[in-house]
PDB file of N, CA, C and O in Angstrom:
ATOM      1  N   LEU A   1       0.825  -1.185   0.000  1.00  0.00           N
ATOM      2  CA  LEU A   1       0.000   0.000   0.000  1.00  0.00           C
ATOM      3  C   LEU A   1       0.873   1.254   0.000  1.00  0.00           C
ATOM      4  O   LEU A   1       1.933   1.284   0.625  1.00  0.00           O
ATOM      5  N   GLY A   2       0.424   2.270  -0.695  1.00  0.00           N
ATOM      6  CA  GLY A   2       1.106   3.545  -0.680  1.00  0.00           C
ATOM      7  C   GLY A   2       0.664   4.377   0.512  1.00  0.00           C
ATOM      8  O   GLY A   2      -0.333   4.060   1.161  1.00  0.00           O
ATOM      9  N   ALA A   3       1.396   5.426   0.797  1.00  0.00           N
ATOM     10  CA  ALA A   3       1.101   6.276   1.950  1.00  0.00           C
ATOM     11  C   ALA A   3      -0.315   6.840   1.896  1.00  0.00           C
ATOM     12  O   ALA A   3      -1.024   6.834   2.902  1.00  0.00           O
ATOM     13  N   LEU A   4      -0.727   7.322   0.739  1.00  0.00           N
ATOM     14  CA  LEU A   4      -2.080   7.900   0.650  1.00  0.00           C
ATOM     15  C   LEU A   4      -3.157   6.849   0.888  1.00  0.00           C
ATOM     16  O   LEU A   4      -4.189   7.140   1.493  1.00  0.00           O
ATOM     17  N   GLU A   5      -2.922   5.641   0.417  1.00  0.00           N
ATOM     18  CA  GLU A   5      -3.898   4.567   0.643  1.00  0.00           C
ATOM     19  C   GLU A   5      -4.027   4.257   2.133  1.00  0.00           C
ATOM     20  O   GLU A   5      -5.131   4.051   2.636  1.00  0.00           O
ATOM     21  N   VAL A   6      -2.904   4.224   2.829  1.00  0.00           N
ATOM     22  CA  VAL A   6      -2.940   3.987   4.269  1.00  0.00           C
ATOM     23  C   VAL A   6      -3.673   5.128   4.964  1.00  0.00           C
ATOM     24  O   VAL A   6      -4.501   4.892   5.845  1.00  0.00           O
ATOM     25  N   LEU A   7      -3.372   6.365   4.573  1.00  0.00           N
ATOM     26  CA  LEU A   7      -3.987   7.530   5.210  1.00  0.00           C
ATOM     27  C   LEU A   7      -5.478   7.644   4.908  1.00  0.00           C
ATOM     28  O   LEU A   7      -6.209   8.272   5.674  1.00  0.00           O
ATOM     29  N   GLU A   8      -5.940   7.057   3.822  1.00  0.00           N
ATOM     30  CA  GLU A   8      -7.376   7.031   3.535  1.00  0.00           C
ATOM     31  C   GLU A   8      -8.092   6.080   4.486  1.00  0.00           C
ATOM     32  O   GLU A   8      -9.262   6.280   4.811  1.00  0.00           O
ATOM     33  N   ARG A   9      -7.389   5.050   4.925  1.00  0.00           N
ATOM     34  CA  ARG A   9      -7.998   4.013   5.760  1.00  0.00           C
ATOM     35  C   ARG A   9      -7.831   4.247   7.253  1.00  0.00           C
ATOM     36  O   ARG A   9      -8.677   3.841   8.050  1.00  0.00           O
ATOM     37  N   GLU A  10      -6.737   4.904   7.630  1.00  0.00           N
ATOM     38  CA  GLU A  10      -6.406   5.024   9.042  1.00  0.00           C
ATOM     39  C   GLU A  10      -6.031   6.455   9.401  1.00  0.00           C
ATOM     40  O   GLU A  10      -5.411   7.166   8.610  1.00  0.00           O
ATOM     41  N   ALA A  11      -6.417   6.866  10.604  1.00  0.00           N
ATOM     42  CA  ALA A  11      -5.975   8.157  11.130  1.00  0.00           C
ATOM     43  C   ALA A  11      -4.685   7.903  11.898  1.00  0.00           C
ATOM     44  O   ALA A  11      -4.702   7.294  12.968  1.00  0.00           O
ATOM     45  N   VAL A  12      -3.578   8.365  11.358  1.00  0.00           N
ATOM     46  CA  VAL A  12      -2.287   8.189  12.017  1.00  0.00           C
ATOM     47  C   VAL A  12      -1.939   9.463  12.779  1.00  0.00           C
ATOM     48  O   VAL A  12      -2.510  10.524  12.526  1.00  0.00           O
ATOM     49  N   ASP A  13      -1.000   9.348  13.712  1.00  0.00           N
ATOM     50  CA  ASP A  13      -0.627  10.493  14.549  1.00  0.00           C
ATOM     51  C   ASP A  13       0.359  11.426  13.879  1.00  0.00           C
ATOM     52  O   ASP A  13       0.338  12.630  14.131  1.00  0.00           O
ATOM     53  N   VAL A  14       1.230  10.890  13.025  1.00  0.00           N
ATOM     54  CA  VAL A  14       2.254  11.702  12.367  1.00  0.00           C
ATOM     55  C   VAL A  14       2.738  10.967  11.119  1.00  0.00           C
ATOM     56  O   VAL A  14       2.734   9.737  11.070  1.00  0.00           O
ATOM     57  N   VAL A  15       3.152  11.732  10.118  1.00  0.00           N
ATOM     58  CA  VAL A  15       3.729  11.169   8.896  1.00  0.00           C
ATOM     59  C   VAL A  15       5.189  11.591   8.837  1.00  0.00           C
ATOM     60  O   VAL A  15       5.506  12.780   8.889  1.00  0.00           O
ATOM     61  N   LEU A  16       6.077  10.603   8.726  1.00  0.00           N
ATOM     62  CA  LEU A  16       7.491  10.858   8.474  1.00  0.00           C
ATOM     63  C   LEU A  16       7.724  10.544   7.008  1.00  0.00           C
ATOM     64  O   LEU A  16       7.454   9.428   6.565  1.00  0.00           O
ATOM     65  N   THR A  17       8.218  11.502   6.253  1.00  0.00           N
ATOM     66  CA  THR A  17       8.431  11.276   4.833  1.00  0.00           C
ATOM     67  C   THR A  17       9.817  11.709   4.408  1.00  0.00           C
ATOM     68  O   THR A  17      10.263  12.815   4.715  1.00  0.00           O
ATOM     69  N   ASP A  18      10.487  10.826   3.700  1.00  0.00           N
ATOM     70  CA  ASP A  18      11.768  11.191   3.107  1.00  0.00           C
ATOM     71  C   ASP A  18      11.475  12.142   1.952  1.00  0.00           C
ATOM     72  O   ASP A  18      10.473  11.990   1.254  1.00  0.00           O
ATOM     73  N   ILE A  19      12.336  13.105   1.759  1.00  0.00           N
ATOM     74  CA  ILE A  19      12.146  14.052   0.662  1.00  0.00           C
ATOM     75  C   ILE A  19      12.416  13.398  -0.682  1.00  0.00           C
ATOM     76  O   ILE A  19      11.716  13.674  -1.657  1.00  0.00           O
ATOM     77  N   ASN A  20      13.420  12.535  -0.745  1.00  0.00           N
ATOM     78  CA  ASN A  20      13.788  11.883  -2.010  1.00  0.00           C
ATOM     79  C   ASN A  20      13.303  10.445  -2.021  1.00  0.00           C
ATOM     80  O   ASN A  20      13.938   9.550  -1.463  1.00  0.00           O
ATOM     81  N   MET A  21      12.162  10.242  -2.668  1.00  0.00           N
ATOM     82  CA  MET A  21      11.599   8.899  -2.799  1.00  0.00           C
ATOM     83  C   MET A  21      11.298   8.645  -4.268  1.00  0.00           C
ATOM     84  O   MET A  21      11.070   9.586  -5.028  1.00  0.00           O
ATOM     85  N   PRO A  22      11.297   7.381  -4.669  1.00  0.00           N
ATOM     86  CA  PRO A  22      10.914   7.077  -6.048  1.00  0.00           C
ATOM     87  C   PRO A  22       9.414   7.306  -6.265  1.00  0.00           C
ATOM     88  O   PRO A  22       8.631   7.228  -5.318  1.00  0.00           O
ATOM     89  N   ARG A  23       9.036   7.574  -7.448  1.00  0.00           N
ATOM     90  CA  ARG A  23       7.650   7.800  -7.880  1.00  0.00           C
ATOM     91  C   ARG A  23       7.033   9.085  -7.348  1.00  0.00           C
ATOM     92  O   ARG A  23       6.502   9.871  -8.133  1.00  0.00           O
ATOM     93  N   MET A  24       7.085   9.325  -6.043  1.00  0.00           N
ATOM     94  CA  MET A  24       6.481  10.536  -5.473  1.00  0.00           C
ATOM     95  C   MET A  24       7.411  11.031  -4.359  1.00  0.00           C
ATOM     96  O   MET A  24       7.647  10.320  -3.382  1.00  0.00           O
ATOM     97  N   ASP A  25       7.934  12.249  -4.510  1.00  0.00           N
ATOM     98  CA  ASP A  25       8.828  12.751  -3.462  1.00  0.00           C
ATOM     99  C   ASP A  25       8.019  13.271  -2.277  1.00  0.00           C
ATOM    100  O   ASP A  25       6.793  13.356  -2.339  1.00  0.00           O
ATOM    101  N   GLY A  26       8.715  13.614  -1.203  1.00  0.00           N
ATOM    102  CA  GLY A  26       8.052  14.062   0.013  1.00  0.00           C
ATOM    103  C   GLY A  26       7.248  15.336  -0.158  1.00  0.00           C
ATOM    104  O   GLY A  26       6.227  15.529   0.503  1.00  0.00           O
ATOM    105  N   PHE A  27       7.713  16.215  -1.053  1.00  0.00           N
ATOM    106  CA  PHE A  27       6.970  17.458  -1.311  1.00  0.00           C
ATOM    107  C   PHE A  27       5.606  17.144  -1.917  1.00  0.00           C
ATOM    108  O   PHE A  27       4.584  17.675  -1.483  1.00  0.00           O
ATOM    109  N   GLU A  28       5.605  16.279  -2.923  1.00  0.00           N
ATOM    110  CA  GLU A  28       4.341  15.917  -3.569  1.00  0.00           C
ATOM    111  C   GLU A  28       3.422  15.183  -2.601  1.00  0.00           C
ATOM    112  O   GLU A  28       2.214  15.417  -2.590  1.00  0.00           O
ATOM    113  N   LEU A  29       3.990  14.297  -1.788  1.00  0.00           N
ATOM    114  CA  LEU A  29       3.176  13.584  -0.805  1.00  0.00           C
ATOM    115  C   LEU A  29       2.505  14.572   0.149  1.00  0.00           C
ATOM    116  O   LEU A  29       1.307  14.463   0.414  1.00  0.00           O
ATOM    117  N   ALA A  30       3.267  15.529   0.663  1.00  0.00           N
ATOM    118  CA  ALA A  30       2.695  16.521   1.586  1.00  0.00           C
ATOM    119  C   ALA A  30       1.581  17.311   0.910  1.00  0.00           C
ATOM    120  O   ALA A  30       0.527  17.531   1.507  1.00  0.00           O
ATOM    121  N   GLN A  31       1.804  17.738  -0.323  1.00  0.00           N
ATOM    122  CA  GLN A  31       0.772  18.484  -1.044  1.00  0.00           C
ATOM    123  C   GLN A  31      -0.485  17.644  -1.216  1.00  0.00           C
ATOM    124  O   GLN A  31      -1.597  18.142  -1.040  1.00  0.00           O
ATOM    125  N   ARG A  32      -0.313  16.391  -1.556  1.00  0.00           N
ATOM    126  CA  ARG A  32      -1.476  15.517  -1.740  1.00  0.00           C
ATOM    127  C   ARG A  32      -2.215  15.270  -0.430  1.00  0.00           C
ATOM    128  O   ARG A  32      -3.445  15.232  -0.405  1.00  0.00           O
ATOM    129  N   ILE A  33      -1.469  15.104   0.654  1.00  0.00           N
ATOM    130  CA  ILE A  33      -2.116  14.914   1.956  1.00  0.00           C
ATOM    131  C   ILE A  33      -2.950  16.139   2.300  1.00  0.00           C
ATOM    132  O   ILE A  33      -4.105  16.011   2.705  1.00  0.00           O
ATOM    133  N   ARG A  34      -2.379  17.310   2.144  1.00  0.00           N
ATOM    134  CA  ARG A  34      -3.069  18.543   2.529  1.00  0.00           C
ATOM    135  C   ARG A  34      -4.281  18.843   1.649  1.00  0.00           C
ATOM    136  O   ARG A  34      -5.209  19.520   2.093  1.00  0.00           O
ATOM    137  N   SER A  35      -4.287  18.357   0.428  1.00  0.00           N
ATOM    138  CA  SER A  35      -5.400  18.657  -0.474  1.00  0.00           C
ATOM    139  C   SER A  35      -6.343  17.476  -0.685  1.00  0.00           C
ATOM    140  O   SER A  35      -7.281  17.582  -1.476  1.00  0.00           O
ATOM    141  N   HIS A  36      -6.123  16.367  -0.011  1.00  0.00           N
ATOM    142  CA  HIS A  36      -6.916  15.155  -0.218  1.00  0.00           C
ATOM    143  C   HIS A  36      -8.203  15.221   0.602  1.00  0.00           C
ATOM    144  O   HIS A  36      -8.139  15.311   1.828  1.00  0.00           O
ATOM    145  N   PRO A  37      -9.358  15.178  -0.038  1.00  0.00           N
ATOM    146  CA  PRO A  37     -10.627  15.379   0.676  1.00  0.00           C
ATOM    147  C   PRO A  37     -11.106  14.194   1.515  1.00  0.00           C
ATOM    148  O   PRO A  37     -11.962  14.372   2.381  1.00  0.00           O
ATOM    149  N   THR A  38     -10.578  12.991   1.281  1.00  0.00           N
ATOM    150  CA  THR A  38     -11.134  11.831   1.971  1.00  0.00           C
ATOM    151  C   THR A  38     -10.170  11.173   2.955  1.00  0.00           C
ATOM    152  O   THR A  38     -10.388  10.027   3.348  1.00  0.00           O
ATOM    153  N   LEU A  39      -9.131  11.859   3.352  1.00  0.00           N
ATOM    154  CA  LEU A  39      -8.218  11.274   4.326  1.00  0.00           C
ATOM    155  C   LEU A  39      -8.860  11.250   5.698  1.00  0.00           C
ATOM    156  O   LEU A  39      -9.669  12.115   6.034  1.00  0.00           O
ATOM    157  N   ALA A  40      -8.494  10.262   6.481  1.00  0.00           N
ATOM    158  CA  ALA A  40      -9.013  10.165   7.840  1.00  0.00           C
ATOM    159  C   ALA A  40      -8.595  11.381   8.666  1.00  0.00           C
ATOM    160  O   ALA A  40      -9.350  11.825   9.531  1.00  0.00           O
ATOM    161  N   ASN A  41      -7.386  11.934   8.408  1.00  0.00           N
ATOM    162  CA  ASN A  41      -6.901  13.106   9.138  1.00  0.00           C
ATOM    163  C   ASN A  41      -6.017  13.943   8.212  1.00  0.00           C
ATOM    164  O   ASN A  41      -4.796  13.796   8.236  1.00  0.00           O
ATOM    165  N   PRO A  42      -6.611  14.818   7.398  1.00  0.00           N
ATOM    166  CA  PRO A  42      -5.811  15.598   6.449  1.00  0.00           C
ATOM    167  C   PRO A  42      -4.904  16.636   7.113  1.00  0.00           C
ATOM    168  O   PRO A  42      -4.035  17.196   6.445  1.00  0.00           O
ATOM    169  N   SER A  43      -5.081  16.905   8.398  1.00  0.00           N
ATOM    170  CA  SER A  43      -4.211  17.856   9.091  1.00  0.00           C
ATOM    171  C   SER A  43      -3.126  17.143   9.901  1.00  0.00           C
ATOM    172  O   SER A  43      -2.487  17.752  10.759  1.00  0.00           O
ATOM    173  N   VAL A  44      -2.919  15.853   9.627  1.00  0.00           N
ATOM    174  CA  VAL A  44      -1.888  15.074  10.322  1.00  0.00           C
ATOM    175  C   VAL A  44      -0.538  15.797  10.232  1.00  0.00           C
ATOM    176  O   VAL A  44      -0.189  16.296   9.163  1.00  0.00           O
ATOM    177  N   PRO A  45       0.226  15.865  11.322  1.00  0.00           N
ATOM    178  CA  PRO A  45       1.548  16.478  11.236  1.00  0.00           C
ATOM    179  C   PRO A  45       2.452  15.708  10.274  1.00  0.00           C
ATOM    180  O   PRO A  45       2.464  14.477  10.263  1.00  0.00           O
ATOM    181  N   ILE A  46       3.201  16.448   9.475  1.00  0.00           N
ATOM    182  CA  ILE A  46       4.125  15.845   8.506  1.00  0.00           C
ATOM    183  C   ILE A  46       5.535  16.336   8.828  1.00  0.00           C
ATOM    184  O   ILE A  46       5.774  17.537   8.948  1.00  0.00           O
ATOM    185  N   VAL A  47       6.468  15.388   8.965  1.00  0.00           N
ATOM    186  CA  VAL A  47       7.867  15.703   9.240  1.00  0.00           C
ATOM    187  C   VAL A  47       8.704  15.209   8.063  1.00  0.00           C
ATOM    188  O   VAL A  47       8.673  14.029   7.717  1.00  0.00           O
ATOM    189  N   ALA A  48       9.448  16.126   7.458  1.00  0.00           N
ATOM    190  CA  ALA A  48      10.329  15.790   6.339  1.00  0.00           C
ATOM    191  C   ALA A  48      11.637  15.225   6.876  1.00  0.00           C
ATOM    192  O   ALA A  48      12.197  15.745   7.842  1.00  0.00           O
ATOM    193  N   LEU A  49      12.118  14.164   6.249  1.00  0.00           N
ATOM    194  CA  LEU A  49      13.426  13.598   6.553  1.00  0.00           C
ATOM    195  C   LEU A  49      14.314  13.898   5.352  1.00  0.00           C
ATOM    196  O   LEU A  49      13.996  13.508   4.228  1.00  0.00           O
ATOM    197  N   THR A  50      15.419  14.585   5.587  1.00  0.00           N
ATOM    198  CA  THR A  50      16.208  15.093   4.476  1.00  0.00           C
ATOM    199  C   THR A  50      17.704  15.065   4.786  1.00  0.00           C
ATOM    200  O   THR A  50      18.111  15.053   5.948  1.00  0.00           O
ATOM    201  N   GLY A  51      18.493  15.056   3.752  1.00  0.00           N
ATOM    202  CA  GLY A  51      19.936  15.099   3.909  1.00  0.00           C
ATOM    203  C   GLY A  51      20.467  16.515   4.003  1.00  0.00           C
ATOM    204  O   GLY A  51      21.585  16.733   4.470  1.00  0.00           O
ATOM    205  N   THR A  52      19.671  17.479   3.562  1.00  0.00           N
ATOM    206  CA  THR A  52      20.068  18.888   3.614  1.00  0.00           C
ATOM    207  C   THR A  52      18.856  19.731   3.989  1.00  0.00           C
ATOM    208  O   THR A  52      17.711  19.337   3.768  1.00  0.00           O
ATOM    209  N   ALA A  53      19.132  20.890   4.556  1.00  0.00           N
ATOM    210  CA  ALA A  53      18.025  21.786   4.924  1.00  0.00           C
ATOM    211  C   ALA A  53      18.487  23.227   4.783  1.00  0.00           C
ATOM    212  O   ALA A  53      18.735  23.919   5.771  1.00  0.00           O
ATOM    213  N   SER A  54      18.597  23.661   3.539  1.00  0.00           N
ATOM    214  CA  SER A  54      18.931  25.060   3.288  1.00  0.00           C
ATOM    215  C   SER A  54      17.714  25.922   3.613  1.00  0.00           C
ATOM    216  O   SER A  54      16.623  25.400   3.844  1.00  0.00           O
ATOM    217  N   GLU A  55      17.901  27.227   3.629  1.00  0.00           N
ATOM    218  CA  GLU A  55      16.767  28.127   3.874  1.00  0.00           C
ATOM    219  C   GLU A  55      15.675  27.909   2.835  1.00  0.00           C
ATOM    220  O   GLU A  55      14.487  27.957   3.155  1.00  0.00           O
ATOM    221  N   GLU A  56      16.081  27.667   1.588  1.00  0.00           N
ATOM    222  CA  GLU A  56      15.097  27.431   0.532  1.00  0.00           C
ATOM    223  C   GLU A  56      14.338  26.131   0.771  1.00  0.00           C
ATOM    224  O   GLU A  56      13.126  26.066   0.560  1.00  0.00           O
ATOM    225  N   ASP A  57      15.061  25.083   1.216  1.00  0.00           N
ATOM    226  CA  ASP A  57      14.404  23.806   1.516  1.00  0.00           C
ATOM    227  C   ASP A  57      13.365  23.995   2.620  1.00  0.00           C
ATOM    228  O   ASP A  57      12.228  23.541   2.494  1.00  0.00           O
ATOM    229  N   VAL A  58      13.759  24.661   3.690  1.00  0.00           N
ATOM    230  CA  VAL A  58      12.855  24.860   4.827  1.00  0.00           C
ATOM    231  C   VAL A  58      11.631  25.670   4.397  1.00  0.00           C
ATOM    232  O   VAL A  58      10.513  25.369   4.814  1.00  0.00           O
ATOM    233  N   ALA A  59      11.835  26.680   3.580  1.00  0.00           N
ATOM    234  CA  ALA A  59      10.703  27.464   3.076  1.00  0.00           C
ATOM    235  C   ALA A  59       9.766  26.583   2.261  1.00  0.00           C
ATOM    236  O   ALA A  59       8.545  26.708   2.360  1.00  0.00           O
ATOM    237  N   ARG A  60      10.328  25.706   1.467  1.00  0.00           N
ATOM    238  CA  ARG A  60       9.491  24.810   0.648  1.00  0.00           C
ATOM    239  C   ARG A  60       8.761  23.797   1.524  1.00  0.00           C
ATOM    240  O   ARG A  60       7.604  23.472   1.256  1.00  0.00           O
ATOM    241  N   PHE A  61       9.425  23.289   2.576  1.00  0.00           N
ATOM    242  CA  PHE A  61       8.742  22.372   3.500  1.00  0.00           C
ATOM    243  C   PHE A  61       7.478  23.039   4.028  1.00  0.00           C
ATOM    244  O   PHE A  61       6.405  22.436   4.031  1.00  0.00           O
ATOM    245  N   ARG A  62       7.609  24.268   4.468  1.00  0.00           N
ATOM    246  CA  ARG A  62       6.473  25.011   5.020  1.00  0.00           C
ATOM    247  C   ARG A  62       5.415  25.282   3.943  1.00  0.00           C
ATOM    248  O   ARG A  62       4.214  25.182   4.193  1.00  0.00           O
ATOM    249  N   GLN A  63       5.886  25.624   2.752  1.00  0.00           N
ATOM    250  CA  GLN A  63       4.970  25.968   1.653  1.00  0.00           C
ATOM    251  C   GLN A  63       4.041  24.807   1.305  1.00  0.00           C
ATOM    252  O   GLN A  63       2.869  25.030   1.003  1.00  0.00           O
ATOM    253  N   VAL A  64       4.540  23.584   1.343  1.00  0.00           N
ATOM    254  CA  VAL A  64       3.709  22.434   0.978  1.00  0.00           C
ATOM    255  C   VAL A  64       2.936  21.859   2.164  1.00  0.00           C
ATOM    256  O   VAL A  64       2.219  20.869   2.017  1.00  0.00           O
ATOM    257  N   GLY A  65       3.081  22.477   3.341  1.00  0.00           N
ATOM    258  CA  GLY A  65       2.281  22.059   4.483  1.00  0.00           C
ATOM    259  C   GLY A  65       2.961  21.132   5.471  1.00  0.00           C
ATOM    260  O   GLY A  65       2.296  20.540   6.321  1.00  0.00           O
ATOM    261  N   MET A  66       4.277  20.995   5.374  1.00  0.00           N
ATOM    262  CA  MET A  66       4.988  20.171   6.353  1.00  0.00           C
ATOM    263  C   MET A  66       5.119  20.955   7.652  1.00  0.00           C
ATOM    264  O   MET A  66       5.280  22.175   7.645  1.00  0.00           O
ATOM    265  N   ASN A  67       5.049  20.236   8.759  1.00  0.00           N
ATOM    266  CA  ASN A  67       5.118  20.877  10.066  1.00  0.00           C
ATOM    267  C   ASN A  67       6.546  21.073  10.557  1.00  0.00           C
ATOM    268  O   ASN A  67       6.833  22.033  11.272  1.00  0.00           O
ATOM    269  N   ASP A  68       7.432  20.174  10.178  1.00  0.00           N
ATOM    270  CA  ASP A  68       8.805  20.241  10.668  1.00  0.00           C
ATOM    271  C   ASP A  68       9.680  19.367   9.779  1.00  0.00           C
ATOM    272  O   ASP A  68       9.207  18.769   8.812  1.00  0.00           O
ATOM    273  N   TYR A  69      10.974  19.302  10.127  1.00  0.00           N
ATOM    274  CA  TYR A  69      11.915  18.490   9.354  1.00  0.00           C
ATOM    275  C   TYR A  69      13.027  17.996  10.263  1.00  0.00           C
ATOM    276  O   TYR A  69      13.258  18.538  11.344  1.00  0.00           O
ATOM    277  N   MET A  70      13.709  16.957   9.804  1.00  0.00           N
ATOM    278  CA  MET A  70      14.894  16.430  10.481  1.00  0.00           C
ATOM    279  C   MET A  70      15.953  16.174   9.424  1.00  0.00           C
ATOM    280  O   MET A  70      15.663  15.650   8.349  1.00  0.00           O
ATOM    281  N   VAL A  71      17.193  16.553   9.744  1.00  0.00           N
ATOM    282  CA  VAL A  71      18.304  16.325   8.832  1.00  0.00           C
ATOM    283  C   VAL A  71      18.966  15.006   9.205  1.00  0.00           C
ATOM    284  O   VAL A  71      19.300  14.772  10.366  1.00  0.00           O
ATOM    285  N   LYS A  72      19.152  14.142   8.199  1.00  0.00           N
ATOM    286  CA  LYS A  72      19.804  12.854   8.405  1.00  0.00           C
ATOM    287  C   LYS A  72      21.318  13.046   8.398  1.00  0.00           C
ATOM    288  O   LYS A  72      21.813  13.932   7.701  1.00  0.00           O
ATOM    289  N   PRO A  73      22.041  12.269   9.127  1.00  0.00           N
ATOM    290  CA  PRO A  73      21.563  11.233  10.048  1.00  0.00           C
ATOM    291  C   PRO A  73      21.142  11.845  11.377  1.00  0.00           C
ATOM    292  O   PRO A  73      21.631  12.901  11.777  1.00  0.00           O
ATOM    293  N   PHE A  74      20.229  11.163  12.048  1.00  0.00           N
ATOM    294  CA  PHE A  74      19.797  11.582  13.379  1.00  0.00           C
ATOM    295  C   PHE A  74      19.723  10.343  14.259  1.00  0.00           C
ATOM    296  O   PHE A  74      19.638   9.218  13.766  1.00  0.00           O
ATOM    297  N   THR A  75      19.757  10.563  15.542  1.00  0.00           N
ATOM    298  CA  THR A  75      19.736   9.448  16.488  1.00  0.00           C
ATOM    299  C   THR A  75      18.299   9.098  16.865  1.00  0.00           C
ATOM    300  O   THR A  75      17.392   9.910  16.687  1.00  0.00           O
ATOM    301  N   PRO A  76      18.096   7.902  17.381  1.00  0.00           N
ATOM    302  CA  PRO A  76      16.750   7.566  17.875  1.00  0.00           C
ATOM    303  C   PRO A  76      16.268   8.556  18.941  1.00  0.00           C
ATOM    304  O   PRO A  76      15.084   8.892  18.988  1.00  0.00           O
ATOM    305  N   LYS A  77      17.170   9.013  19.782  1.00  0.00           N
ATOM    306  CA  LYS A  77      16.804   9.985  20.818  1.00  0.00           C
ATOM    307  C   LYS A  77      16.320  11.290  20.192  1.00  0.00           C
ATOM    308  O   LYS A  77      15.341  11.872  20.660  1.00  0.00           O
ATOM    309  N   GLU A  78      16.989  11.755  19.142  1.00  0.00           N
ATOM    310  CA  GLU A  78      16.572  12.979  18.448  1.00  0.00           C
ATOM    311  C   GLU A  78      15.207  12.791  17.794  1.00  0.00           C
ATOM    312  O   GLU A  78      14.377  13.700  17.815  1.00  0.00           O
ATOM    313  N   LEU A  79      14.973  11.616  17.214  1.00  0.00           N
ATOM    314  CA  LEU A  79      13.675  11.331  16.602  1.00  0.00           C
ATOM    315  C   LEU A  79      12.571  11.330  17.648  1.00  0.00           C
ATOM    316  O   LEU A  79      11.510  11.914  17.429  1.00  0.00           O
ATOM    317  N   LEU A  80      12.804  10.693  18.762  1.00  0.00           N
ATOM    318  CA  LEU A  80      11.796  10.669  19.826  1.00  0.00           C
ATOM    319  C   LEU A  80      11.497  12.070  20.341  1.00  0.00           C
ATOM    320  O   LEU A  80      10.342  12.397  20.615  1.00  0.00           O
ATOM    321  N   LYS A  81      12.515  12.891  20.474  1.00  0.00           N
ATOM    322  CA  LYS A  81      12.328  14.278  20.911  1.00  0.00           C
ATOM    323  C   LYS A  81      11.467  15.043  19.908  1.00  0.00           C
ATOM    324  O   LYS A  81      10.541  15.759  20.289  1.00  0.00           O
ATOM    325  N   LYS A  82      11.781  14.884  18.628  1.00  0.00           N
ATOM    326  CA  LYS A  82      11.014  15.571  17.578  1.00  0.00           C
ATOM    327  C   LYS A  82       9.552  15.126  17.604  1.00  0.00           C
ATOM    328  O   LYS A  82       8.647  15.956  17.522  1.00  0.00           O
ATOM    329  N   LEU A  83       9.324  13.822  17.719  1.00  0.00           N
ATOM    330  CA  LEU A  83       7.951  13.311  17.764  1.00  0.00           C
ATOM    331  C   LEU A  83       7.220  13.813  19.001  1.00  0.00           C
ATOM    332  O   LEU A  83       6.042  14.160  18.925  1.00  0.00           O
ATOM    333  N   SER A  84       7.903  13.856  20.131  1.00  0.00           N
ATOM    334  CA  SER A  84       7.310  14.383  21.355  1.00  0.00           C
ATOM    335  C   SER A  84       6.924  15.850  21.187  1.00  0.00           C
ATOM    336  O   SER A  84       5.837  16.267  21.586  1.00  0.00           O
ATOM    337  N   ASP A  85       7.831  16.629  20.591  1.00  0.00           N
ATOM    338  CA  ASP A  85       7.544  18.052  20.357  1.00  0.00           C
ATOM    339  C   ASP A  85       6.344  18.234  19.432  1.00  0.00           C
ATOM    340  O   ASP A  85       5.468  19.058  19.693  1.00  0.00           O
ATOM    341  N   ILE A  86       6.314  17.465  18.360  1.00  0.00           N
ATOM    342  CA  ILE A  86       5.193  17.541  17.396  1.00  0.00           C
ATOM    343  C   ILE A  86       3.879  17.197  18.084  1.00  0.00           C
ATOM    344  O   ILE A  86       2.891  17.916  17.934  1.00  0.00           O
ATOM    345  N   MET A  87       3.864  16.108  18.833  1.00  0.00           N
ATOM    346  CA  MET A  87       2.623  15.673  19.459  1.00  0.00           C
ATOM    347  C   MET A  87       2.191  16.661  20.556  1.00  0.00           C
ATOM    348  O   MET A  87       0.995  16.861  20.768  1.00  0.00           O
ATOM    349  N   SER A  88       3.147  17.272  21.246  1.00  0.00           N
ATOM    350  CA  SER A  88       2.810  18.289  22.250  1.00  0.00           C
ATOM    351  C   SER A  88       2.155  19.495  21.606  1.00  0.00           C
ATOM    352  O   SER A  88       1.189  20.042  22.138  1.00  0.00           O
ATOM    353  N   SER A  89       2.678  19.912  20.464  1.00  0.00           N
ATOM    354  CA  SER A  89       2.111  21.081  19.796  1.00  0.00           C
ATOM    355  C   SER A  89       0.733  20.786  19.223  1.00  0.00           C
ATOM    356  O   SER A  89      -0.117  21.675  19.173  1.00  0.00           O
ATOM    357  N   VAL A  90       0.503  19.574  18.799  1.00  0.00           N
ATOM    358  CA  VAL A  90      -0.805  19.191  18.244  1.00  0.00           C
ATOM    359  C   VAL A  90      -1.852  19.103  19.346  1.00  0.00           C
ATOM    360  O   VAL A  90      -3.017  19.436  19.131  1.00  0.00           O
ATOM    361  N   ASN A  91      -1.441  18.660  20.512  1.00  0.00           N
ATOM    362  CA  ASN A  91      -2.389  18.421  21.607  1.00  0.00           C
ATOM    363  C   ASN A  91      -2.599  19.642  22.500  1.00  0.00           C
ATOM    364  O   ASN A  91      -3.167  19.508  23.584  1.00  0.00           O
ATOM    365  N   LYS A  92      -2.168  20.805  22.088  1.00  0.00           N
ATOM    366  CA  LYS A  92      -2.381  22.026  22.879  1.00  0.00           C
ATOM    367  C   LYS A  92      -3.780  22.531  22.731  1.00  0.00           C
ATOM    368  O   LYS A  92      -4.136  23.548  23.326  1.00  0.00           O
TER     369      LYS A  92
END
């Protein structure tokens, strides 16, 4: 199943998406999530996983509706912190 198919069936808490993926990159996925009328949770937080994060990249992440990003490589502890921060901001 593709990400959109899963999101049509299930309300997930957060989407982690690599920016460079085959067939559909993370930017396109975020745009589709934000504009998809039948998703279980179209406002789900989206976190970009990327090898670089220039000012232009960060601006584009925001432009397509991503909530945050992480630069690879990162540690499991850093990932847990990011997820905790995202979920705290959503649950305010």
